[in-house]
C-alpha positions in Angstrom: -5.3 6.5 -4.6 -7.2 9.0 -2.4 -10.0 6.5 -2.2 -7.8 3.8 -0.7 -6.2 6.3 1.8 -9.7 7.3 3.0 -10.6 3.6 3.7 -7.8 3.5 6.2 -6.4 0.1 7.0 -8.9 -1.6 4.7 -7.8 0.6 1.8 -4.0 -0.2 2.6 -4.8 -4.0 2.7 -6.8 -3.9 -0.7 -4.1 -1.9 -2.4 -1.3 -4.1 -1.0 -3.2 -7.2 -2.3 -3.8 -5.7 -5.7 -0.2 -4.4 -6.1 0.9 -8.1 -5.6 -1.5 -9.3 -8.4 -2.7 -8.1 -11.7 -3.0 -4.4 -11.2 -0.3 -1.7 -11.4 -0.9 -0.2 -7.8 1.9 1.3 -5.7 1.1 0.1 -2.2 4.1 2.0 -0.9 2.6 5.2 -2.0 -0.5 4.6 0.1 1.7 3.4 2.9 3.7 6.6 2.8 0.6 8.7 3.1 -0.6 6.7 6.1 2.9 6.7 8.0 2.5 10.2 8.8 -1.0 10.1 10.1 -0.7 6.7 12.0 -0.3 6.2 15.6 0.6 2.6 15.0 3.2 1.8 12.6 2.8 -1.9 13.6 -0.6 -1.9 12.3 0.6 -0.5 8.9 3.3 -3.1 8.7 0.9 -6.0 9.5 -1.9 -4.9 7.3 0.2 -4.0 4.3 2.3 -7.1 4.7 -0.7 -9.4 5.0 -2.4 -8.0 1.9 0.8 -8.4 -0.1 1.4 -11.9 1.1 -2.1 -12.9 0.2 -1.6 -11.4 -3.2 1.5 -13.2 -3.8 0.0 -16.5 -2.7 -2.8 -15.8 -5.1 -0.2 -15.6 -7.9 1.3 -18.9 -6.5 -2.1 -20.7 -6.5 -2.7 -19.4 -10.1 0.4 -21.1 -11.2 -0.3 -24.2 -9.0 -3.6 -24.6 -11.0 -1.4 -24.7 -14.1 -3.7 -22.4 -15.9 -0.9 -20.5 -18.0 -3.8 -19.0 -20.0 -4.9 -17.1 -16.9 -1.4 -15.9 -16.1 -1.0 -14.7 -19.8 -4.3 -13.1 -19.9 -4.6 -11.4 -16.4 -0.9 -11.1 -15.3 0.7 -10.7 -18.8 3.1 -13.5 -18.0 4.2 -15.7 -20.8 5.0 -19.3 -20.7 8.4 -18.4 -21.9 9.0 -16.3 -18.7 7.6 -19.3 -16.7 10.1 -21.6 -18.2 13.0 -19.3 -17.6 12.3 -19.6 -13.9 12.3 -23.6 -14.1 16.1 -23.8 -13.9 16.4 -21.3 -11.0 13.6 -23.0 -9.2 15.2 -26.5 -9.6 18.4 -24.8 -8.2 17.2 -22.8 -5.3 13.7 -24.0 -4.7 11.4 -22.2 -2.2 14.1 -19.6 -1.2 13.5 -17.7 -4.2 10.0 -16.9 -2.9 11.9 -14.4 -0.6 12.3 -12.2 -3.8 8.6 -12.2 -4.8 8.5 -8.6 -3.6 10.7 -7.3 -6.5 8.9 -5.3 -9.1 8.6 -7.0 -12.6 10.0 -10.4 -11.5 8.0 -10.9 -8.4 4.6 -11.9 -10.0 6.1 -14.4 -12.5 8.2 -15.8 -9.8 5.4 -16.5 -7.5 3.4 -18.1 -10.3 6.4 -20.2 -11.4 6.9 -21.4 -7.8 3.2 -22.5 -8.0 3.4 -24.0 -11.4 6.4 -26.1 -10.6 4.7 -27.3 -7.3 7.2 -25.9 -4.7 6.2 -26.6 -1.3 3.4 -24.0 -0.4 4.3 -23.7 3.1 7.9 -23.0 2.4 7.0 -20.6 -0.3 4.6 -18.9 2.3 7.3 -18.6 4.8 9.9 -17.1 2.4 7.5 -14.9 0.7 6.3 -13.5 3.9 9.8 -12.8 5.1 10.7 -10.9 1.9 7.5 -8.9 1.8 7.5 -8.1 5.6 11.2 -7.0 5.5 10.5 -4.9 2.5 7.6 -3.0 4.2 9.5 -2.7 7.5 12.3 -0.9 5.5 9.8 1.4 3.8 8.3 2.3 7.1 11.6 2.9 8.8 12.7 5.2 5.8 9.5 7.3 6.1 9.7 7.8 9.8 
């Protein structure tokens, strides 16, 4: 983690992206280290959010490709997990993307939204709102 911290905002972006995809990173840990040293909390919020949003949309597009074998291999998400989301997605649609920041369910949720062809623009909007709000709360609590 020190490696990412030494990279500054680029490291925060990378770890935030990776935390939203296949690797078990804690972007909040790097963010916490950087909050104390930063003069611009807005920069931290923007960079961490952007990395995490792009990571979430990466999951969405893997689902959109319909390559469940990739999801199973790289994201450890089973077809059964995706099918469970089908009912929820049919009921709530793109609003569910707001919850893609949640641990454990966020990655399969983004993947399922893509797999079931939910509007990418609406997913991007709700996913962004959830992730920005999450990082905003984290930064606020660390100040």
